[in-house]
N, C-alpha and C positions, 0 to 999 in steps of 0.2 A: 729790356729795352725793345722798342718796336722796331720792325724792320723798315727799310728804306723803300718809298714808293717812287718810281720813276716812270715818266711818260715821254715818249718822242711824238710831239704833237704832228709833225709832218708825216710820220710813218702811220699814226693813227688815222690821219685824213685820207692817206692812200689806201689803208685797210678798208675804211668805211666806203670810199669810192668803188674799190674792187668789188665788195659785196653787192652794191648798188648796180654796178655794171653786170655782174653775173646774173643778178635777179632780172635785169631787162634782157639779157641774152636768153635766159630761160623762158621768158614770156614770149620772145620772138620765135624760139624753137617750137614752143607749144602751138603758136599760131600756124606755123608751117606744117607741123605734124597733122594738126586738125584739118588743114586744107588738103592734105594728101589723103587722109583717112576719109574725108568727105567725098573726095573723088572716087575712091574705091567703093564707098557705099552707094554712090550714084549709079552703080551698075558695072563697074570695071572688075569687080570680084564678087562672085556669088558662090554659095554653097554652105555647107556645115562649117567648114573651117573658117570661112569668111565671117559668119555670124558669131562664132566664138571669139575671133580675133577683135571684131567691133566691140563685143561686150567687155572684153578685157580692157580694151583701150578706154572705154568709157567708165568702167567700174574701178580700174586700178591704176593705169598708166596715167591718164590725164589728171586725175585727183592728186596723185603722187607728185607729178610735176608741178602742180599748183601749190602744193605744200612746200616743195622745195623753193619755189620762186618767192613765196612769203617768208620763209625762214632766212633766205638770203637777204631779202629786203629788211627783215627785223634785225638781223645781225649788224648790217651796216647802220641802221639807226642807233643800235646799241652801242657800237663802237664810237660813234659821234658823241652820244650822250656821256659816255664814260670819259672821253677825251675833254669835253666841255666842263664836266664836273671837276676833273683834276686840274684843269687850267683855272677854274674859278677858285678852288681851295688853294692853289699855288699863289694866285693874285692876292687873295684875302690874307694869307699868311705873310706874304712879302710886305703887304701895306703896313703891317704891324712894325716892321723895322724901318720904315721910311719916316 
């Protein structure tokens, strides 16, 4: 016998919204960090350590934050699509008994 599938649509909407919110907050954080790094690169910090920091920010940190932002947005989209698919299946099955 197949297992029972259940979905709380309100909770799924909240989850999808939270992922989208976190993605947006990550984007805002990235912009703030980039602004601060740009200030430092503008001459506020010089030297070998500064160059290493700037390179690491450009090569590792910012791309990693961008991937995080995208994954959070994708997770929100996926949660909404799953909820929509389950709701559609529920509605279609329910219509057979009406």
